[in-house]
C-alpha positions in Angstrom: 90.1 -28.6 -12.8 89.3 -25.1 -13.3 91.6 -22.5 -14.5 92.1 -19.4 -12.5 90.3 -16.4 -13.8 92.5 -14.5 -16.1 92.7 -10.8 -16.5 91.7 -9.2 -19.8 94.6 -8.9 -22.1 94.4 -5.1 -22.2 94.9 -4.8 -18.5 97.9 -7.0 -18.1 101.3 -5.6 -18.9 103.6 -7.7 -20.9 106.9 -8.4 -19.0 109.9 -6.9 -20.6 112.7 -9.3 -21.2 116.1 -7.9 -20.3 118.1 -6.9 -23.3 121.4 -8.7 -23.5 124.5 -6.5 -23.0 126.3 -6.0 -26.2 130.0 -6.2 -26.7 130.2 -2.5 -27.4 128.7 -1.6 -24.0 131.2 -3.9 -22.3 134.1 -2.2 -24.1 132.7 1.2 -23.3 132.3 0.4 -19.6 135.9 -1.0 -19.4 137.3 2.1 -21.1 135.3 4.3 -18.7 136.6 2.4 -15.6 140.2 2.5 -16.8 139.9 6.2 -17.6 138.6 6.8 -14.1 141.5 4.9 -12.5 144.0 6.7 -14.6 142.6 10.1 -13.7 142.7 9.3 -10.0 146.3 8.0 -10.3 147.4 11.0 -12.3 146.0 13.5 -9.8 147.8 11.7 -7.0 151.0 11.9 -9.0 150.6 15.6 -9.5 150.1 16.2 -5.8 153.1 14.1 -5.0 155.2 16.0 -7.6 154.3 19.3 -6.1 155.3 18.1 -2.6 158.6 16.8 -4.0 159.3 20.0 -5.8 158.7 22.0 -2.6 161.1 19.7 -0.7 163.7 20.1 -3.4 163.6 23.9 -3.2 164.0 23.7 0.6 167.0 21.4 0.2 168.6 23.6 -2.4 168.2 26.6 -0.1 169.8 24.7 2.8 172.6 23.5 0.6 173.4 27.1 -0.5 173.3 28.2 3.2 175.6 25.4 4.3 178.0 26.1 1.4 178.3 29.8 2.4 178.9 28.8 6.0 181.6 26.3 5.0 183.3 29.0 2.9 183.2 31.4 5.8 184.6 28.7 8.1 187.4 27.9 5.7 188.4 31.5 5.5 188.4 31.8 9.2 190.5 28.6 9.6 193.0 30.0 7.1 193.3 33.2 9.1 193.7 31.4 12.4 196.4 29.1 11.0 198.3 32.0 9.5 201.4 33.7 11.0 199.5 37.1 11.0 197.0 35.8 13.5 199.7 34.3 15.7 201.6 37.5 15.8 198.5 39.6 16.5 197.5 37.3 19.3 201.0 37.3 20.8 201.1 41.1 20.8 197.5 41.7 22.1 196.8 38.9 24.4 200.2 37.4 25.2 201.8 40.8 25.8 204.9 39.7 23.8 207.3 41.9 21.9 209.8 41.5 19.1 213.5 41.9 19.5 214.4 45.6 19.9 210.9 46.7 21.0 209.9 47.9 24.4 206.6 46.8 26.0 204.6 49.6 27.4 201.7 48.8 29.7 199.6 51.9 30.6 198.8 52.2 34.2 195.7 54.1 35.2 196.5 57.2 37.3 195.7 57.0 41.0 192.8 59.4 41.7 192.0 60.8 45.1 188.4 60.6 46.0 186.6 63.9 46.3 185.0 64.4 49.7 181.3 64.2 49.9 179.4 66.5 52.2 177.6 64.5 54.8 174.1 65.7 55.8 173.6 66.9 59.3 171.4 64.6 61.3 168.1 65.9 62.8 169.2 65.7 66.4 172.1 68.1 65.7 169.6 70.6 64.2 167.4 70.4 67.2 170.4 70.7 69.6 171.4 74.0 67.9 168.2 75.5 69.1 166.3 75.3 65.9 162.8 73.7 65.8 162.4 70.3 64.2 161.3 70.6 60.6 157.8 69.4 59.7 157.2 66.5 57.5 156.4 68.8 54.6 159.7 70.6 54.9 161.6 67.3 55.1 159.9 66.0 52.0 160.5 69.3 50.2 164.2 69.1 50.9 164.4 65.5 49.8 162.7 66.2 46.4 164.1 69.6 45.6 167.3 69.8 47.7 166.4 73.4 48.8 164.5 74.9 51.7 160.7 75.1 51.2 159.2 78.5 50.1 158.0 80.7 52.9 
């Protein structure tokens, strides 16, 4: 049997054998992976913290607003349940009086209507012998309430 022709030794490249991974490279890769995971987790927590802080500020503002409204309502309730309000309502709306007082209800005076001059209709003007006014004269009288210039 014959051997296949071989290439000269200078033309062939020696195959490189893979270097074994050292323990130091494994530890470095693990530390790098863990650091990357921690950085991603930390940035997510920062974003969530900002959102929670904004919601907290909104809730604090709404709490202050509701407390102020509750205080105003309590004050209003105290006034409405007091004797001063009852007496004020009785005098103003109920038209009630205390003993020894006289109720006076003002009555508006009766006014007589003032008479309004009624305009004379066009046929009455024509019947008196005057000529019928032109459209221009009618419009002038409507706008200016005076006879047109001559």
